[in-house]
DOGU-221498 format. One line per field, with one value per residue (C-alpha): residue number from 1; residue in three letters; y, z, x. Coordinates in steps of 0.2 Angstrom, whole numbers. Each point is the difference from the previous one (the first is absolute). Layout:
n c(NUM	...)
res c(ALA	...)
north c(Y	...)
up c(Z	...)
east c(X	...)
END
This chain:
n c(1	2	3	4	5	6	7	8	9	10	11	12	13	14	15	16	17	18	19	20	21	22	23	24	25	26	27	28	29	30	31	32	33	34	35	36	37	38	39	40	41	42	43	44	45	46	47	48	49	50	51	52	53	54	55	56	57	58	59	60	61	62	63	64	65	66	67	68	69	70	71	72	73	74	75	76	77	78	79	80	81	82	83	84	85	86	87	88	89	90	91	92)
res c(UNK	UNK	UNK	UNK	UNK	UNK	UNK	UNK	UNK	UNK	UNK	UNK	UNK	UNK	UNK	UNK	UNK	UNK	UNK	UNK	UNK	UNK	UNK	UNK	UNK	UNK	UNK	UNK	UNK	UNK	UNK	UNK	UNK	UNK	UNK	UNK	UNK	UNK	UNK	UNK	UNK	UNK	UNK	UNK	UNK	UNK	UNK	UNK	UNK	UNK	UNK	UNK	UNK	UNK	UNK	UNK	UNK	UNK	UNK	UNK	UNK	UNK	UNK	UNK	UNK	UNK	UNK	UNK	UNK	UNK	UNK	UNK	UNK	UNK	UNK	UNK	UNK	UNK	UNK	UNK	UNK	UNK	UNK	UNK	UNK	UNK	UNK	UNK	UNK	UNK	UNK	UNK)
north c(-63	-16	4	17	-9	-12	16	7	-16	-2	18	-4	-16	10	13	-11	-11	16	5	-18	-1	16	-8	-6	-16	-5	-17	1	8	-1	19	11	14	17	5	18	-2	-18	6	16	-10	-13	14	8	-17	-3	17	-4	-17	8	14	-14	-10	15	4	-17	-5	9	9	-12	-15	7	4	-17	-9	10	-2	-19	-2	9	-10	-16	5	7	-17	-11	9	-6	-17	0	6	-13	-14	7	1	-18	-6	9	-9	-17	2	6)
up c(17	9	-6	9	16	-3	-2	16	9	-8	5	18	0	-6	13	14	-5	-1	18	6	-8	9	17	10	4	-18	-5	-19	-3	10	4	0	-13	6	10	-5	-19	1	11	-10	-16	9	6	-17	-8	13	-3	-19	3	11	-14	-13	10	4	-18	-5	16	11	14	14	-11	-5	18	5	-14	3	19	0	-14	11	15	-10	-6	16	8	-14	-3	17	-3	-18	8	13	-13	-11	15	5	-18	0	16	-6	-17	8)
east c(-97	6	18	-1	-5	15	11	-6	4	17	4	-5	11	15	-3	-2	15	10	-5	3	18	4	-3	15	-9	-4	6	0	17	16	0	-16	-2	4	-15	-5	0	-8	-14	-2	-2	-11	-12	-1	-4	-13	-8	0	-8	-14	-3	-1	-12	-11	-1	-7	-10	-12	9	-6	5	16	6	-6	10	15	1	-4	13	13	-5	3	16	8	-5	6	17	8	-5	7	16	1	-4	14	13	-5	3	17	5	-5	9	16)
END
């Protein structure tokens, strides 16, 4: 059962990363991914993550875990991008 929760969190990570990489202000890559396909894939991955979490956890707990995981990721991703671009500047 724990691996199913991990699968849900992994799907949510992939979905939120896909949405983040479609943003014009992302700092992970030189150019952002094409917006429509990346956001569509991200939305589908997030929906799959929520479905997986709701299958394993009670509805309130599944929604709580899902939303808090997304909040953590969407706050963490820009900081990781800033760290990466700062490292690129110091190496070059």
